[in-house]
C-alpha positions as CSV (number, residue, x, y, z in Angstrom):
1,X,-13.3,-2.8,-38.4
2,X,-16.0,-4.7,-36.7
3,X,-17.8,-4.0,-33.4
4,X,-19.1,-7.1,-31.8
5,X,-21.6,-7.4,-28.9
6,X,-21.8,-10.5,-26.8
7,X,-24.7,-10.8,-24.3
8,X,-22.9,-13.7,-22.6
9,X,-24.7,-16.3,-20.5
10,X,-22.7,-16.9,-17.4
11,X,-23.5,-20.6,-17.8
12,X,-23.0,-22.3,-21.1
13,X,-26.3,-24.1,-21.1
14,X,-28.2,-20.8,-21.6
15,X,-28.3,-18.9,-24.9
16,X,-25.8,-16.1,-25.6
17,X,-26.8,-13.2,-27.9
18,X,-24.3,-12.1,-30.6
19,X,-24.4,-9.0,-32.8
20,X,-21.9,-7.5,-35.2
21,X,-21.8,-3.9,-36.5
22,X,-19.4,-2.8,-39.2
23,X,-17.4,0.4,-39.4
24,X,-20.3,2.3,-41.0
25,X,-22.6,1.4,-38.1
26,X,-24.6,-1.1,-40.1
27,X,-25.8,-4.3,-38.3
28,X,-24.3,-7.2,-40.3
29,X,-25.1,-10.1,-37.9
30,X,-27.5,-10.9,-35.1
31,X,-28.1,-14.3,-33.6
32,X,-27.6,-16.6,-30.6
33,X,-25.2,-19.3,-29.6
34,X,-24.9,-21.7,-26.6
35,X,-21.6,-23.4,-25.7
36,X,-18.1,-21.9,-26.0
37,X,-17.5,-23.6,-29.3
38,X,-20.7,-22.1,-30.8
39,X,-19.8,-18.6,-29.5
40,X,-16.3,-18.8,-30.9
41,X,-17.5,-20.1,-34.2
42,X,-19.9,-17.1,-34.5
43,X,-17.3,-14.6,-33.5
44,X,-14.2,-15.7,-35.4
45,X,-15.2,-14.4,-38.9
46,X,-15.4,-10.9,-37.4
47,X,-12.4,-10.8,-35.2
48,X,-9.6,-11.7,-37.5
49,X,-8.7,-8.1,-38.2
50,X,-9.4,-4.9,-36.3
51,X,-12.2,-5.3,-33.9
52,X,-13.6,-4.3,-30.5
53,X,-15.8,-6.8,-28.7
54,X,-18.1,-5.7,-26.0
55,X,-18.9,-8.5,-23.5
56,X,-21.9,-8.1,-21.2
57,X,-20.1,-10.3,-18.6
58,X,-17.1,-9.8,-16.3
59,X,-13.7,-10.2,-17.9
60,X,-11.7,-9.6,-14.7
61,X,-12.8,-10.8,-11.2
62,X,-10.3,-10.9,-8.3
63,X,-12.3,-10.0,-5.2
64,X,-13.2,-13.0,-3.0
65,X,-16.5,-11.5,-1.8
66,X,-18.8,-8.6,-2.3
67,X,-18.6,-6.2,-5.3
68,X,-15.8,-5.3,-7.5
69,X,-14.7,-1.7,-7.2
70,X,-16.1,-1.1,-10.7
71,X,-19.5,-2.2,-9.6
72,X,-19.4,0.0,-6.5
73,X,-18.5,3.0,-8.6
74,X,-21.0,2.3,-11.4
75,X,-23.8,1.7,-8.9
76,X,-23.1,5.0,-7.2
77,X,-24.1,6.7,-10.5
78,X,-26.7,4.4,-11.9
79,X,-28.5,2.8,-8.9
80,X,-31.1,5.6,-8.8
81,X,-32.0,4.7,-12.4
82,X,-32.4,1.1,-11.3
83,X,-29.4,0.2,-13.4
84,X,-27.0,-1.1,-10.8
85,X,-24.7,-4.0,-11.7
86,X,-24.9,-7.4,-10.0
87,X,-21.9,-8.2,-7.8
88,X,-19.2,-10.5,-9.2
89,X,-16.7,-12.2,-6.9
90,X,-14.6,-15.4,-6.9
91,X,-16.8,-17.1,-4.3
92,X,-19.4,-17.6,-7.0
93,X,-18.8,-20.8,-9.0
94,X,-18.8,-19.0,-12.4
95,X,-16.0,-16.8,-11.3
96,X,-14.0,-19.2,-9.1
97,X,-11.5,-19.7,-12.0
98,X,-11.2,-17.6,-15.2
99,X,-14.5,-15.9,-16.1
100,X,-16.1,-17.3,-19.2
101,X,-15.8,-14.0,-21.0
102,X,-12.1,-13.9,-20.3
103,X,-11.6,-17.5,-21.5
104,X,-13.4,-16.6,-24.8
105,X,-11.5,-13.4,-25.3
106,X,-8.2,-15.1,-24.7
107,X,-9.1,-17.9,-27.1
108,X,-9.6,-15.2,-29.7
109,X,-6.3,-13.5,-28.6
110,X,-8.0,-10.2,-27.7
111,X,-6.4,-7.5,-25.5
112,X,-8.4,-7.0,-22.4
113,X,-7.0,-3.6,-21.4
114,X,-9.6,-0.8,-22.1
115,X,-6.7,1.7,-22.5
116,X,-4.7,-0.4,-24.9
117,X,-3.8,0.8,-28.4
118,X,-4.1,-2.8,-29.7
119,X,-6.2,-3.2,-32.8
120,X,-8.0,-6.3,-31.5
121,X,-9.6,-5.7,-28.1
122,X,-12.3,-6.8,-25.8
123,X,-14.1,-4.7,-23.1
124,X,-16.7,-5.3,-20.5
125,X,-19.9,-3.4,-21.1
126,X,-23.3,-3.2,-19.4
127,X,-26.4,-2.7,-21.5
128,X,-28.7,-1.4,-18.7
129,X,-26.4,1.5,-17.8
130,X,-25.8,2.2,-21.5
131,X,-29.5,2.5,-22.3
132,X,-30.0,4.8,-19.4
133,X,-27.3,7.1,-20.8
134,X,-28.0,6.8,-24.5
135,X,-31.8,7.0,-24.3
136,X,-32.0,9.4,-21.3
137,X,-34.1,6.9,-19.3
138,X,-35.5,7.7,-15.9
139,X,-35.5,4.0,-15.2
140,X,-34.3,0.9,-17.0
141,X,-36.8,-0.7,-19.4
142,X,-38.5,-3.6,-17.7
143,X,-38.3,-6.3,-20.5
144,X,-36.7,-9.0,-18.3
145,X,-39.1,-11.6,-17.1
146,X,-39.8,-11.3,-13.3
147,X,-42.7,-12.3,-11.1
148,X,-45.6,-9.9,-11.6
149,X,-44.6,-8.8,-15.1
150,X,-47.1,-9.8,-17.7
151,X,-46.4,-10.8,-21.3
152,X,-47.9,-7.6,-22.5
153,X,-45.7,-5.5,-20.2
154,X,-42.6,-7.3,-21.2
155,X,-43.4,-7.1,-24.9
156,X,-44.1,-3.4,-24.6
157,X,-40.8,-2.7,-22.9
158,X,-38.8,-4.8,-25.3
159,X,-40.4,-3.1,-28.3
160,X,-39.5,0.3,-26.7
161,X,-35.9,-0.9,-26.4
162,X,-35.9,-2.0,-30.1
163,X,-37.5,1.3,-31.1
164,X,-34.7,3.2,-29.2
165,X,-32.1,1.1,-31.0
166,X,-33.7,1.9,-34.3
167,X,-33.7,5.6,-33.4
168,X,-29.9,5.5,-33.1
169,X,-29.9,5.7,-36.9
170,X,-30.2,9.5,-36.4
171,X,-27.6,9.7,-33.5
172,X,-24.3,11.5,-33.8
173,X,-22.8,8.0,-33.9
174,X,-25.3,6.2,-36.1
175,X,-26.4,2.6,-35.8
176,X,-28.4,1.2,-38.7
177,X,-30.4,-1.9,-38.0
178,X,-33.7,-1.7,-40.0
179,X,-32.1,-2.9,-43.2
180,X,-31.0,-6.1,-41.6
181,X,-33.4,-8.9,-42.4
182,X,-32.7,-10.8,-39.2
183,X,-33.5,-7.7,-37.1
184,X,-36.7,-7.2,-39.0
185,X,-37.6,-10.8,-38.4
186,X,-36.8,-10.5,-34.7
187,X,-39.0,-7.4,-34.3
188,X,-41.8,-9.3,-35.9
189,X,-41.3,-12.2,-33.5
190,X,-41.5,-9.9,-30.6
191,X,-44.6,-8.2,-31.9
192,X,-46.3,-11.5,-32.4
193,X,-45.2,-13.1,-29.1
194,X,-47.8,-14.5,-26.8
195,X,-45.5,-16.2,-24.3
196,X,-42.6,-15.1,-22.1
197,X,-40.3,-17.7,-23.5
198,X,-40.8,-16.2,-27.0
199,X,-39.7,-12.8,-25.6
200,X,-36.8,-14.4,-23.7
201,X,-35.4,-15.8,-27.0
202,X,-35.4,-12.3,-28.5
203,X,-34.0,-10.3,-25.6
204,X,-30.4,-11.7,-25.7
205,X,-29.8,-10.8,-29.4
206,X,-31.3,-7.3,-28.8
207,X,-29.0,-6.8,-25.8
208,X,-26.1,-7.9,-27.9
209,X,-26.9,-5.2,-30.4
210,X,-26.7,-2.7,-27.5
211,X,-23.3,-4.2,-26.5
212,X,-22.0,-3.8,-30.1
213,X,-23.2,-0.2,-30.2
214,X,-21.4,0.6,-27.0
215,X,-18.2,-0.8,-28.6
216,X,-18.8,1.4,-31.6
217,X,-19.5,4.4,-29.4
218,X,-16.4,3.8,-27.3
219,X,-14.3,3.8,-30.5
220,X,-15.9,6.9,-32.0
221,X,-16.4,9.0,-28.8
222,X,-13.8,7.9,-26.3
223,X,-14.2,11.2,-24.4
224,X,-17.9,10.5,-23.8
225,X,-17.5,7.2,-22.1
226,X,-16.7,6.3,-18.5
227,X,-14.5,3.4,-17.5
228,X,-15.5,2.3,-14.0
229,X,-12.7,0.3,-12.3
230,X,-9.4,-0.8,-13.8
231,X,-7.9,-3.7,-15.6
232,X,-6.4,-5.1,-12.4
233,X,-9.6,-5.5,-10.4
234,X,-12.2,-5.4,-13.2
235,X,-13.9,-2.6,-15.2
236,X,-17.1,-1.7,-16.9
237,X,-17.2,0.7,-19.9
238,X,-20.4,2.7,-20.6
239,X,-21.5,5.9,-22.3
240,X,-21.2,8.6,-19.7
241,X,-24.3,9.5,-17.7
242,X,-25.5,12.9,-18.7
243,X,-25.1,15.4,-15.8
244,X,-28.6,16.8,-16.3
245,X,-30.4,13.4,-16.4
246,X,-33.1,13.3,-13.7
247,X,-34.5,9.9,-12.7
248,X,-38.0,11.4,-12.4
249,X,-38.1,12.7,-16.0
250,X,-40.3,10.9,-18.6
251,X,-39.1,7.3,-19.4
252,X,-37.6,7.8,-22.8
253,X,-37.0,10.4,-25.4
254,X,-35.9,8.8,-28.6
255,X,-35.0,12.2,-30.1
256,X,-32.1,12.7,-27.8
257,X,-28.8,11.1,-27.5
258,X,-25.6,11.6,-25.5
259,X,-23.3,13.9,-27.5
């Protein structure tokens, strides 16, 4: 069985990160694609048999304005950790018809119901919320380029995220990335980066690895994930927020993991 992560660009002109983890938790593919044909070509080798694909993009959007119920519920838990989800509604051009993620999932004939017993499924995931829960973050890591954030700050935060991902090798649900040559190369690119655009090219594949891990975690520990929303109005799957997690605790503790 493969667990696939897709950090999907909502517009096809932007890069999409793709990562694949096997049943043993080993990273077997990491890269990027652009248009739908590229994304489908990258995914098809891994979704012919049993698979769970985690899309960081809405699969179901029916509300004409505002937030989906899933976003409202997730934000209630995660906003204080600065991990609230952006609103998706059909008034936005990218969701006026079928969302891109839904079109891709349907092209691959994946079941979109998070409660389904189907062997080939797709779910919507959200890396920011997942990293808060998995790494016990007091705030999300600030590796996304925004005004006022320097290259050094962005690099430091992205390397912290990559370190957290590498630390999952010792988690109850292990993820093994450091033996993957493309991951090692990506880490080197981040370490050597001097421009924001260099970091931007790396963050999508890294986010995709988080998406793939959430898919793996969901399969291995279904009692320890929360599904916000429903298949009718849209949903988001994430590792459950630890009840004792304080937003004012130290930023990250790589020794701990949600059990």
